[in-house]
C-alpha positions, 0 to 999 in steps of 0.5 A: 703719439706719446704715452707713459705706460703700457696700458696707455699705449694699448688703449691708444692702439685699440681706440679705433673700430678697425683692427687689421694690423698692429705693431709692437716696437720694443726689445723686451721679449716679455713686453712684446708678447704681453702687449701683442696679446692685448692688441685688438688686431687680426695680425700683430707684428713685433719690431717690423711691419708688413712681414706678411706670411705664407699661405699657412698663416691665417690673415684677417681683421677684427671690428670694422676691418672685416670678419673671418680669415683668409689663408690657413685652416681657419679660412675653411670655416668660411666655406663650410657650415655646421650641422647637428643631426640628432636621431632617436634609434629604437 
């Protein structure tokens, strides 16, 4: 899909209800990070696709691609629940 500006490229990439994986292809280091931050996806690959990662790298999507994370410390949140207990002591 052709585009003229970074803004247009990001708008095209984010124009979906899904957001599992995105990729940015550019040799410009500043552009890589700038565009990756703007991508609405659970993972963003730069100049590659499907590099994956070990168990220490959280994995998951956004939007219709799912909620929560697998792998890594972030995955533990799916198996725990937060509880607040407030007690008055006399």
